[in-house]
N, C-alpha and C positions, 0 to 999 in steps of 0.2 A: 236579387236578394233585397228584401226590405230592410231599412235601417234598424227597425225595432226587432227583427227576427232573432238576431244574434243575442240581444239583451235578454229576450225571453228564454232562449236556450241556456244561457249562462245562469239565469235565475233558477231554472229547473234543476240544473246540475248541482249548484251549490246547496239547494234546499234538500237534496237527497244524498249528499255525500256522507260517507261513513265517518264515525268518530276517529278512526285510525288514520284518516287522511292527514297529510302534512300541510299546514298553512304557513305562509311566509309573507310578512308585510315589511316592505322597505320604502324609502322615499328620499326626497330632497327638498330642502328649503333654500331658496336662492334669492337673497335681498341685494339690491344694487343701488349705487349712486352713479349717474351717468351725465355726461356733458357732450352735446353734439354741436359741431360747427358745420352747418349745412342747411338743408331745408327739411320741412316736416315729413314725417314717416310715411312709407308706403302702407303701413298697417291701417291707416285711416283714409286711404285712397289718394295719397299724394305721390310724388316721384322721389322722395327721399330714400336713399339706399339702406339706411340703418333702421333698426326697430323703433328707436325712441325719437321723439320730436326734437327740433332745434332748441337749444338751450339746456337748462339743468332739469334733472328728473330723479326722483327717489321712488323706488318701486319694489314690490314683491315680484321679481322677474318671473319666478315660477315656483309653485308648490306642487310636488309630484308625489303621488301615492301609487305604489306598484304592489298589487296583490297577486301572489302566486300560490296555486293549490295543486299538490301532487296527490293523485288518487292511488289506491292500492294497485290497481291495474296500471300499465304504462301510459297513462293519459294524464295530462296536466292542463291547468287553466291559468291564463295570465291576463290581467286587466291593468291598464295604466290610466289613471285619471290625473288631470293637470288643472291648476287654477292660476290665473293671472290677475294681478292688480297693479297695472303699469300706468294708469291714468290715460291710456290711449284707447284700449278696448278691453276692459275688465271682463273676464269670462271664466267659466269652469265647465268641465265636461270630460268625455272619454277621448283618449288619444289612440289607444290600442286595446283590442280584446280578442284573444285567440284561444283556441283549443288545440292541443298538440298530442299526437301519438308518436312515441319513439320506441322502437323495438330494441331488444337486446342484440348486440352484434353476434354474428355467427363465428365459427372457428376461423373463417377466412378474413374476418374484420369487416364484413359487409353489414351495414346497419340502415334500415329503412325508417323514415319518419314522415309524418304528414301533419300539417297544421292548417287551420281554417279560421276565418274571422276577419276583423279589421286589422290590417297589417301594413308595414312598410315593405317595399320590394327589397331584395338583398342587394344593396348597392354600397352603402356607406362603410368605409373603413375608419372614419373619423368619429362618428356618433355611436360609441359602444359602451357608454356608461348608463346609469339609472335613467329609465324613461326615455331612451334614445337621445341622451344628451352627450356632449363631448367632454372628456376628462382633460382636454388639452387647452381649450380656449373658451372664453365666454360667448363669443360670436362665432357661428358656424361659417364654413366656407360658402361661397355663392352656390356652388353645386349642391351641397347638402341642405342649404337653406331652402332651395327650391323643392327638393324632395320632401322636406318637412312641411312645406306650405301647400303643396299641390299634387303630390304623387302617391299619396296613400290610397288604399282601395280595400274592398272586401273580396276574398278569394279563397282558393284551395291550392296549397303548395305541397308538392311531393319532393322528397330529398333522398338521395342514396349517398351514404358516406362510405368511403373505403379507408379504413383505419390501418395505418402502417404498422403499429406496434404488434398486431397479430401476426405479422409476417417479418418481424425484425427489420422493419424499414422506418426511415425517418420521414417518409413522405405520406401525407394525408390528402385525399381528394374528396371533394363534395360536389355532386351534380344535382341541381334542382330545377324544377319546372313548375309553373303555376298558371292557373286560369283565374280570371277575376272580372269583377264588374265595378260599378260606382266610380268611374274614371273618365266620364264623357267630356268634361270641360278641361281636362288636363292640357295645358298650353295657353290658356286664356291669360293668366297673370304673367307668364314669361314673355308673351308677345306684347301686351299692352302696358305692362309695368316694368319689364326687363328684369335682369338679375338683381338680387338684393342680398344683404348680409344680415342675418337675423339669428335670434335664439328662441324664436317663437314657433311652435308647431300648431298647425291648424287643427282645432278640435272637431270631432265628427259632426256636430250640429252647426258649426259656424258657416256663415256666408261672408265673403270678403268684398270690399268695395272696389269697383273698377276705376282706374284713373280717368281724368277728364280728356280722353281722346276726342279730338274735334269732330271726327266722323260720327260720334255717338249723338251729336246734337244737330239733328236734321240731315245727316249724311247717310252713307250706306249702312252704318251700324246703329241707326236710330232705334232699332227694335231690341238691342241688347239691354238687359236689365242693369240697374245701377250697381248690383252686386252679383258676383259669381258664386255658384255652389260647387266647390271643388270635388264633392263626392256624390253628385247626383247621377242617377241612371236614367238615360233617355232613349237609347237605341236598342236596348235589350240584347246586345251582343257581347260576347266574351272577348276580353283581351288576353294576351299571354306574355309570359316572361320566362327567360331561361338564363341560368347562371352556372359557371364552373369556378370552383374555388380550390386552390392548391396551396398546401402549406408544407414547408420543409423545416424540420427540427425546431418547430415553434420559433423560428427566427425570420424566415422569409414567407410572406403571404402574397398570393396573386389572385385577383378576381377579375373575370370578364363576364359580360352579360348583355342581353338584348331585351328590349321592352317594346311592345306594340299594343296599343289599346284597341286596335281593330275597329275603329269607329265608323259609323255611317254619318258622314258630314251633312247629309241632306235633311237630317232631323233637327227641328227647332221647336222648343216648347217653353212657354211661360218666360220668355226673355232669355233663355239659355240656349246657346248654340252648341252643337256637338263638334269637337275638334279631334282630328286624327293626328295622334302624336306618336312618333317612333324614334327611339334613340338607342345607342349602344354605349357601353361604359367599360372602363378598365381601371384597375387600381392595384397599388403595390404598397406593402408595409414591410420594412426591413429594419431589423435591429443592427445598427452599425456597431454598437457596443452594448453590453448589458444594461446601460443606463441611457442610451441614445437611440432614438427611433426615427426613421424617415418614413413619411406617408405621402403618397401622391395618387391623385385620381384625375381621370379625364372622362368627359361625357360629350357626345356629339349626336345631333339628331335634327329632326324637322317636324313642323306642325302645320296643319292645314285646317282652315275653316271656310266653308262654302255657303252659298245661298241654297235654299231648298231645291233649286233646280240644278245644283252641282257646279255653279260658276264660282271659281276661286275668289275669295274676298280677302282673306288673310293667309299668307303663305310665307313661312319663315324658316330659316336654318338657324341653329344655335349651337354654341360650344362653351364649355367651361372647364378649366383645369387649375389645379393647385399643387403646390409642393410645401409640405410641412415637416419641420424638424423639431423634435422635442427632446430635451435633456433633463434627467432627474438626478439630483444630488442631495441625498438624505431627505430633508423636509422641503427642499426647493425644487420647483420645476420651471424650466425656461422653454418657451415655444416661439418659433418664428414661422409664419405662413405667407407665401407669395401666391398671387392668383392672376389669371387673365381670363376674360370672358367676352362673349360677343353674341349679338343677334343680327342676322342678315335678312332684310326685308326683300322678298322676291316678287311681291304683287304690285299692282298699280292703283290700288284703292286710294282715292284722294283723301287728304286730311287724316291719314292713318300711317304715319311713318314710324315703323318699329325698329329701325336700325339702332344698334348700340355697340359700343366698344369700351372696355374698361380694364383697369388694373387695380390691384389692391395689395396692401401689406398689413400684416397683423403682428404685433409684439405682445407677448403675454407672459406674466409671471404669477406663479402660484406658491403659496406657503402653507404647509400643513401643520396646524397647531396640535392636532390630535387625530385619532382614528376617524373622527366624525367631522371635525371642523377645519375649513380651509378659508384662507384669505386670497383673493384673486384680483390682480390689477391688469388692465389691458388697454392698448392703444390700437385703433384701427384707422387706416388711411385708405381712401378709395377715390380714384379719379375716373370719371366716365364721360363719354360723349353720347348724348341721346337727343336727337332733334325733337322728339315729342314733347320735351319740356317747354317748348315755345307755346304749346296749347294752354299752359298754365302760367304764361308770362315769366318763365324762368330761363336761366342760361342753358344753352345746349351743352357746353363743356363746363363741368363742375367738379371741384375737388372737395370732398367731405371728410371730416375727421370726427372720431368718437373716442372719448376717454371713459373708462368704466372701473369702478371699484366694487367688488362683490364679497359678501360673506356667504359661504355655502356650507350647509349642515346636512350631512348624509346620515340616515338612521335606518 
């Protein structure tokens, strides 16, 4: 699927929509002051784990516009556009754009739906607010930061919902499967940059800088471009994803899934290698009390990049897990998140050590002034060991800290 094909289809649909269609426009303005004690950010090609550079920063962290259109027929259109003015990589563009069909449930509570376009896989239990943001913390977990930076795609997703209320049951089940493209370099950043903690989603047009891995400069990776395109299509093969979601009494939610981009790693074009990336994930959300919720997610997988002759060049296993507890008391919300993550390098390519191990803690406080306006303060602590930092004359073992204060306006 060409990147411009969906935009053309959306334009045609909007231009022909009837006057009775329902339009909805929502969004978010997120302005921040941040202070980082560490090294410069991964966003501009360095090894820093946080989104912002070392030192002080004032930014428009994100401005989000979400346009939703419901037609007379059970079809809807959803487009998310995001702008960044953070002094690191100012940008504006499309994050998501989907067309969805959702049928009316039958008498047994069975409901079929389908969506197509630029979308995230159904993984995150953390990022469920406007424009795939988190209502709990300013900085996403390492797991969901990676999803937001490198795991988006274009595809077709089919879902079957089994709604319990039609059978006097408190159990709801959702089964979904999808096929997709524009995912051939997934694994590049996770291997060469490692896990990061960010609040920035990669926009559809963006290319991201690759860190200064020594093997890129005259070694086995010398043909790799200086930037990676996370959403390029090179091998013309479809990947697949499958998920099962179970909910009990709107109190307990469980999700398990599997992702396989089904890549042909022997393909290499214009400085971009094709990576075969496969992972499984699980997640739980549980309301301990009406005002306290526990969320936990775990992801584990592997990624492989080879030469055009099929010889393994980069071969890594990876894991990330977090536990989040959030408590809401009137206008106040308190959130704590603990994380552990790793990358295990299984290849013997010289000057390309991708091993990594780290832990992280996040403390977050949010105050709601009104229905639209929130003040949010957050502290992030992240300790990691990554041998590749020696390629940039930095410490292998590093503890980084980040302080943020944000004003968030939802409209």
